[in-house]
PDB file of N, CA, C and O in Angstrom:
ATOM      1  N   MET A   1       8.406   1.847 -11.677  1.00  0.00           N
ATOM      2  CA  MET A   1       8.130   2.698 -12.814  1.00  0.00           C
ATOM      3  C   MET A   1       6.701   2.446 -13.294  1.00  0.00           C
ATOM      4  O   MET A   1       6.187   1.329 -13.231  1.00  0.00           O
ATOM      5  N   TYR A   2       6.100   3.486 -13.759  1.00  0.00           N
ATOM      6  CA  TYR A   2       4.762   3.408 -14.328  1.00  0.00           C
ATOM      7  C   TYR A   2       4.725   4.334 -15.532  1.00  0.00           C
ATOM      8  O   TYR A   2       4.938   5.540 -15.405  1.00  0.00           O
ATOM      9  N   ARG A   3       4.459   3.774 -16.680  1.00  0.00           N
ATOM     10  CA  ARG A   3       4.410   4.540 -17.932  1.00  0.00           C
ATOM     11  C   ARG A   3       5.662   5.394 -18.133  1.00  0.00           C
ATOM     12  O   ARG A   3       5.574   6.555 -18.532  1.00  0.00           O
ATOM     13  N   GLY A   4       6.807   4.817 -17.857  1.00  0.00           N
ATOM     14  CA  GLY A   4       8.075   5.496 -18.080  1.00  0.00           C
ATOM     15  C   GLY A   4       8.475   6.481 -17.002  1.00  0.00           C
ATOM     16  O   GLY A   4       9.473   7.184 -17.158  1.00  0.00           O
ATOM     17  N   ARG A   5       7.730   6.551 -15.920  1.00  0.00           N
ATOM     18  CA  ARG A   5       8.037   7.477 -14.829  1.00  0.00           C
ATOM     19  C   ARG A   5       8.341   6.714 -13.549  1.00  0.00           C
ATOM     20  O   ARG A   5       7.716   5.696 -13.252  1.00  0.00           O
ATOM     21  N   VAL A   6       9.296   7.214 -12.806  1.00  0.00           N
ATOM     22  CA  VAL A   6       9.597   6.629 -11.504  1.00  0.00           C
ATOM     23  C   VAL A   6       8.574   7.168 -10.513  1.00  0.00           C
ATOM     24  O   VAL A   6       8.489   8.378 -10.299  1.00  0.00           O
ATOM     25  N   VAL A   7       7.799   6.275  -9.908  1.00  0.00           N
ATOM     26  CA  VAL A   7       6.792   6.713  -8.943  1.00  0.00           C
ATOM     27  C   VAL A   7       7.331   6.683  -7.523  1.00  0.00           C
ATOM     28  O   VAL A   7       6.698   7.207  -6.607  1.00  0.00           O
ATOM     29  N   GLY A   8       8.500   6.070  -7.333  1.00  0.00           N
ATOM     30  CA  GLY A   8       9.109   6.049  -6.011  1.00  0.00           C
ATOM     31  C   GLY A   8      10.231   5.036  -5.946  1.00  0.00           C
ATOM     32  O   GLY A   8      10.326   4.115  -6.757  1.00  0.00           O
ATOM     33  N   ILE A   9      11.062   5.238  -4.968  1.00  0.00           N
ATOM     34  CA  ILE A   9      12.150   4.305  -4.704  1.00  0.00           C
ATOM     35  C   ILE A   9      11.929   3.773  -3.303  1.00  0.00           C
ATOM     36  O   ILE A   9      11.822   4.540  -2.346  1.00  0.00           O
ATOM     37  N   VAL A  10      11.860   2.454  -3.186  1.00  0.00           N
ATOM     38  CA  VAL A  10      11.561   1.823  -1.906  1.00  0.00           C
ATOM     39  C   VAL A  10      12.591   0.741  -1.612  1.00  0.00           C
ATOM     40  O   VAL A  10      13.309   0.281  -2.500  1.00  0.00           O
ATOM     41  N   GLY A  11      12.642   0.355  -0.369  1.00  0.00           N
ATOM     42  CA  GLY A  11      13.582  -0.656   0.071  1.00  0.00           C
ATOM     43  C   GLY A  11      13.042  -2.066  -0.089  1.00  0.00           C
ATOM     44  O   GLY A  11      11.881  -2.260  -0.449  1.00  0.00           O
ATOM     45  N   PRO A  12      13.892  -3.050   0.181  1.00  0.00           N
ATOM     46  CA  PRO A  12      13.489  -4.439   0.009  1.00  0.00           C
ATOM     47  C   PRO A  12      12.443  -4.918   1.016  1.00  0.00           C
ATOM     48  O   PRO A  12      11.838  -5.973   0.821  1.00  0.00           O
ATOM     49  N   ASP A  13      12.226  -4.164   2.079  1.00  0.00           N
ATOM     50  CA  ASP A  13      11.243  -4.559   3.084  1.00  0.00           C
ATOM     51  C   ASP A  13       9.868  -3.942   2.837  1.00  0.00           C
ATOM     52  O   ASP A  13       8.992  -4.022   3.697  1.00  0.00           O
ATOM     53  N   THR A  14       9.675  -3.333   1.682  1.00  0.00           N
ATOM     54  CA  THR A  14       8.403  -2.701   1.344  1.00  0.00           C
ATOM     55  C   THR A  14       7.332  -3.766   1.147  1.00  0.00           C
ATOM     56  O   THR A  14       7.546  -4.731   0.412  1.00  0.00           O
ATOM     57  N   PRO A  15       6.179  -3.600   1.797  1.00  0.00           N
ATOM     58  CA  PRO A  15       5.100  -4.588   1.664  1.00  0.00           C
ATOM     59  C   PRO A  15       4.618  -4.728   0.219  1.00  0.00           C
ATOM     60  O   PRO A  15       4.668  -3.779  -0.564  1.00  0.00           O
ATOM     61  N   ARG A  16       4.158  -5.912  -0.107  1.00  0.00           N
ATOM     62  CA  ARG A  16       3.695  -6.200  -1.463  1.00  0.00           C
ATOM     63  C   ARG A  16       2.554  -5.302  -1.897  1.00  0.00           C
ATOM     64  O   ARG A  16       2.493  -4.898  -3.058  1.00  0.00           O
ATOM     65  N   ASP A  17       1.642  -4.981  -0.974  1.00  0.00           N
ATOM     66  CA  ASP A  17       0.506  -4.156  -1.366  1.00  0.00           C
ATOM     67  C   ASP A  17       0.939  -2.752  -1.767  1.00  0.00           C
ATOM     68  O   ASP A  17       0.332  -2.144  -2.648  1.00  0.00           O
ATOM     69  N   VAL A  18       1.986  -2.233  -1.127  1.00  0.00           N
ATOM     70  CA  VAL A  18       2.512  -0.915  -1.492  1.00  0.00           C
ATOM     71  C   VAL A  18       3.131  -0.988  -2.886  1.00  0.00           C
ATOM     72  O   VAL A  18       2.897  -0.114  -3.721  1.00  0.00           O
ATOM     73  N   ILE A  19       3.913  -2.020  -3.133  1.00  0.00           N
ATOM     74  CA  ILE A  19       4.533  -2.182  -4.449  1.00  0.00           C
ATOM     75  C   ILE A  19       3.459  -2.345  -5.523  1.00  0.00           C
ATOM     76  O   ILE A  19       3.589  -1.801  -6.620  1.00  0.00           O
ATOM     77  N   GLY A  20       2.409  -3.084  -5.213  1.00  0.00           N
ATOM     78  CA  GLY A  20       1.321  -3.260  -6.162  1.00  0.00           C
ATOM     79  C   GLY A  20       0.655  -1.941  -6.523  1.00  0.00           C
ATOM     80  O   GLY A  20       0.362  -1.685  -7.691  1.00  0.00           O
ATOM     81  N   LEU A  21       0.420  -1.114  -5.529  1.00  0.00           N
ATOM     82  CA  LEU A  21      -0.171   0.203  -5.800  1.00  0.00           C
ATOM     83  C   LEU A  21       0.771   1.058  -6.644  1.00  0.00           C
ATOM     84  O   LEU A  21       0.335   1.771  -7.548  1.00  0.00           O
ATOM     85  N   MET A  22       2.054   0.979  -6.342  1.00  0.00           N
ATOM     86  CA  MET A  22       3.032   1.742  -7.118  1.00  0.00           C
ATOM     87  C   MET A  22       3.070   1.264  -8.572  1.00  0.00           C
ATOM     88  O   MET A  22       3.241   2.070  -9.487  1.00  0.00           O
ATOM     89  N   MET A  23       2.911  -0.036  -8.783  1.00  0.00           N
ATOM     90  CA  MET A  23       2.884  -0.582 -10.141  1.00  0.00           C
ATOM     91  C   MET A  23       1.662  -0.087 -10.915  1.00  0.00           C
ATOM     92  O   MET A  23       1.646  -0.109 -12.146  1.00  0.00           O
ATOM     93  N   ALA A  24       0.643   0.357 -10.185  1.00  0.00           N
ATOM     94  CA  ALA A  24      -0.561   0.912 -10.807  1.00  0.00           C
ATOM     95  C   ALA A  24      -0.462   2.425 -10.982  1.00  0.00           C
ATOM     96  O   ALA A  24      -1.410   3.064 -11.438  1.00  0.00           O
ATOM     97  N   GLY A  25       0.696   3.000 -10.614  1.00  0.00           N
ATOM     98  CA  GLY A  25       0.916   4.422 -10.833  1.00  0.00           C
ATOM     99  C   GLY A  25       0.735   5.303  -9.618  1.00  0.00           C
ATOM    100  O   GLY A  25       0.840   6.524  -9.731  1.00  0.00           O
ATOM    101  N   VAL A  26       0.467   4.723  -8.458  1.00  0.00           N
ATOM    102  CA  VAL A  26       0.289   5.499  -7.233  1.00  0.00           C
ATOM    103  C   VAL A  26       1.668   5.870  -6.683  1.00  0.00           C
ATOM    104  O   VAL A  26       2.515   4.992  -6.519  1.00  0.00           O
ATOM    105  N   PRO A  27       1.911   7.155  -6.394  1.00  0.00           N
ATOM    106  CA  PRO A  27       3.202   7.551  -5.822  1.00  0.00           C
ATOM    107  C   PRO A  27       3.491   6.813  -4.508  1.00  0.00           C
ATOM    108  O   PRO A  27       2.567   6.444  -3.784  1.00  0.00           O
ATOM    109  N   ALA A  28       4.763   6.604  -4.210  1.00  0.00           N
ATOM    110  CA  ALA A  28       5.187   5.794  -3.065  1.00  0.00           C
ATOM    111  C   ALA A  28       4.565   6.252  -1.755  1.00  0.00           C
ATOM    112  O   ALA A  28       4.061   5.421  -0.999  1.00  0.00           O
ATOM    113  N   ASP A  29       4.585   7.546  -1.464  1.00  0.00           N
ATOM    114  CA  ASP A  29       4.048   8.024  -0.185  1.00  0.00           C
ATOM    115  C   ASP A  29       2.543   7.791  -0.088  1.00  0.00           C
ATOM    116  O   ASP A  29       2.034   7.411   0.967  1.00  0.00           O
ATOM    117  N   GLU A  30       1.843   8.016  -1.178  1.00  0.00           N
ATOM    118  CA  GLU A  30       0.395   7.783  -1.183  1.00  0.00           C
ATOM    119  C   GLU A  30       0.083   6.288  -1.101  1.00  0.00           C
ATOM    120  O   GLU A  30      -0.877   5.886  -0.443  1.00  0.00           O
ATOM    121  N   ALA A  31       0.888   5.476  -1.764  1.00  0.00           N
ATOM    122  CA  ALA A  31       0.693   4.028  -1.722  1.00  0.00           C
ATOM    123  C   ALA A  31       0.863   3.502  -0.304  1.00  0.00           C
ATOM    124  O   ALA A  31       0.080   2.667   0.148  1.00  0.00           O
ATOM    125  N   ALA A  32       1.881   3.986   0.397  1.00  0.00           N
ATOM    126  CA  ALA A  32       2.118   3.546   1.773  1.00  0.00           C
ATOM    127  C   ALA A  32       0.966   3.970   2.678  1.00  0.00           C
ATOM    128  O   ALA A  32       0.521   3.195   3.524  1.00  0.00           O
ATOM    129  N   ARG A  33       0.488   5.187   2.503  1.00  0.00           N
ATOM    130  CA  ARG A  33      -0.617   5.695   3.322  1.00  0.00           C
ATOM    131  C   ARG A  33      -1.902   4.903   3.041  1.00  0.00           C
ATOM    132  O   ARG A  33      -2.617   4.524   3.968  1.00  0.00           O
ATOM    133  N   THR A  34      -2.184   4.660   1.775  1.00  0.00           N
ATOM    134  CA  THR A  34      -3.384   3.923   1.395  1.00  0.00           C
ATOM    135  C   THR A  34      -3.336   2.494   1.922  1.00  0.00           C
ATOM    136  O   THR A  34      -4.333   1.983   2.432  1.00  0.00           O
ATOM    137  N   ALA A  35      -2.189   1.855   1.802  1.00  0.00           N
ATOM    138  CA  ALA A  35      -2.044   0.484   2.299  1.00  0.00           C
ATOM    139  C   ALA A  35      -2.235   0.425   3.814  1.00  0.00           C
ATOM    140  O   ALA A  35      -2.864  -0.500   4.329  1.00  0.00           O
ATOM    141  N   ALA A  36      -1.690   1.415   4.525  1.00  0.00           N
ATOM    142  CA  ALA A  36      -1.841   1.455   5.982  1.00  0.00           C
ATOM    143  C   ALA A  36      -3.303   1.655   6.367  1.00  0.00           C
ATOM    144  O   ALA A  36      -3.788   1.021   7.303  1.00  0.00           O
ATOM    145  N   GLU A  37      -4.008   2.528   5.655  1.00  0.00           N
ATOM    146  CA  GLU A  37      -5.426   2.756   5.932  1.00  0.00           C
ATOM    147  C   GLU A  37      -6.228   1.484   5.662  1.00  0.00           C
ATOM    148  O   GLU A  37      -7.143   1.150   6.414  1.00  0.00           O
ATOM    149  N   HIS A  38      -5.885   0.789   4.601  1.00  0.00           N
ATOM    150  CA  HIS A  38      -6.591  -0.450   4.262  1.00  0.00           C
ATOM    151  C   HIS A  38      -6.349  -1.510   5.328  1.00  0.00           C
ATOM    152  O   HIS A  38      -7.275  -2.224   5.715  1.00  0.00           O
ATOM    153  N   GLN A  39      -5.120  -1.618   5.802  1.00  0.00           N
ATOM    154  CA  GLN A  39      -4.804  -2.593   6.837  1.00  0.00           C
ATOM    155  C   GLN A  39      -5.553  -2.278   8.129  1.00  0.00           C
ATOM    156  O   GLN A  39      -6.021  -3.190   8.812  1.00  0.00           O
ATOM    157  N   THR A  40      -5.670  -0.990   8.470  1.00  0.00           N
ATOM    158  CA  THR A  40      -6.413  -0.578   9.660  1.00  0.00           C
ATOM    159  C   THR A  40      -7.880  -0.969   9.529  1.00  0.00           C
ATOM    160  O   THR A  40      -8.481  -1.474  10.477  1.00  0.00           O
ATOM    161  N   ALA A  41      -8.450  -0.735   8.354  1.00  0.00           N
ATOM    162  CA  ALA A  41      -9.852  -1.087   8.127  1.00  0.00           C
ATOM    163  C   ALA A  41     -10.060  -2.592   8.237  1.00  0.00           C
ATOM    164  O   ALA A  41     -11.055  -3.038   8.808  1.00  0.00           O
ATOM    165  N   LEU A  42      -9.141  -3.372   7.702  1.00  0.00           N
ATOM    166  CA  LEU A  42      -9.254  -4.829   7.806  1.00  0.00           C
ATOM    167  C   LEU A  42      -9.156  -5.286   9.251  1.00  0.00           C
ATOM    168  O   LEU A  42      -9.865  -6.207   9.656  1.00  0.00           O
ATOM    169  N   SER A  43      -8.299  -4.665  10.024  1.00  0.00           N
ATOM    170  CA  SER A  43      -8.150  -5.026  11.438  1.00  0.00           C
ATOM    171  C   SER A  43      -9.441  -4.741  12.198  1.00  0.00           C
ATOM    172  O   SER A  43      -9.844  -5.527  13.055  1.00  0.00           O
ATOM    173  N   GLU A  44     -10.091  -3.618  11.888  1.00  0.00           N
ATOM    174  CA  GLU A  44     -11.342  -3.263  12.552  1.00  0.00           C
ATOM    175  C   GLU A  44     -12.434  -4.277  12.220  1.00  0.00           C
ATOM    176  O   GLU A  44     -13.221  -4.647  13.091  1.00  0.00           O
ATOM    177  N   VAL A  45     -12.486  -4.726  10.967  1.00  0.00           N
ATOM    178  CA  VAL A  45     -13.467  -5.731  10.581  1.00  0.00           C
ATOM    179  C   VAL A  45     -13.202  -7.041  11.309  1.00  0.00           C
ATOM    180  O   VAL A  45     -14.134  -7.691  11.783  1.00  0.00           O
ATOM    181  N   ASP A  46     -11.933  -7.430  11.400  1.00  0.00           N
ATOM    182  CA  ASP A  46     -11.578  -8.657  12.115  1.00  0.00           C
ATOM    183  C   ASP A  46     -12.017  -8.590  13.566  1.00  0.00           C
ATOM    184  O   ASP A  46     -12.514  -9.577  14.110  1.00  0.00           O
ATOM    185  N   GLU A  47     -11.839  -7.433  14.204  1.00  0.00           N
ATOM    186  CA  GLU A  47     -12.238  -7.270  15.598  1.00  0.00           C
ATOM    187  C   GLU A  47     -13.742  -7.417  15.761  1.00  0.00           C
ATOM    188  O   GLU A  47     -14.215  -8.026  16.721  1.00  0.00           O
ATOM    189  N   GLU A  48     -14.499  -6.853  14.810  1.00  0.00           N
ATOM    190  CA  GLU A  48     -15.967  -6.954  14.868  1.00  0.00           C
ATOM    191  C   GLU A  48     -16.414  -8.410  14.704  1.00  0.00           C
ATOM    192  O   GLU A  48     -17.336  -8.861  15.383  1.00  0.00           O
ATOM    193  N   VAL A  49     -15.767  -9.125  13.815  1.00  0.00           N
ATOM    194  CA  VAL A  49     -16.128 -10.520  13.577  1.00  0.00           C
ATOM    195  C   VAL A  49     -15.769 -11.379  14.768  1.00  0.00           C
ATOM    196  O   VAL A  49     -16.550 -12.244  15.164  1.00  0.00           O
ATOM    197  N   ASP A  50     -14.598 -11.156  15.349  1.00  0.00           N
ATOM    198  CA  ASP A  50     -14.130 -11.951  16.483  1.00  0.00           C
ATOM    199  C   ASP A  50     -14.833 -11.570  17.782  1.00  0.00           C
ATOM    200  O   ASP A  50     -14.972 -12.395  18.685  1.00  0.00           O
ATOM    201  N   GLY A  51     -15.274 -10.318  17.872  1.00  0.00           N
ATOM    202  CA  GLY A  51     -15.813  -9.807  19.113  1.00  0.00           C
ATOM    203  C   GLY A  51     -17.217 -10.122  19.315  1.00  0.00           C
ATOM    204  O   GLY A  51     -17.794  -9.743  20.334  1.00  0.00           O
TER     205      GLY A  51
END
């Protein structure tokens, strides 16, 4: 819930970053998409550093 509104219903296996975004008012589907994009970007940076 955010400001009295349900922003989404998620299961117990939902990643913490998605829940954090939802707590900030981001709808569940957008939170999941944003978290996935962020994880992809972090993976690319890790590859550049390791490579």
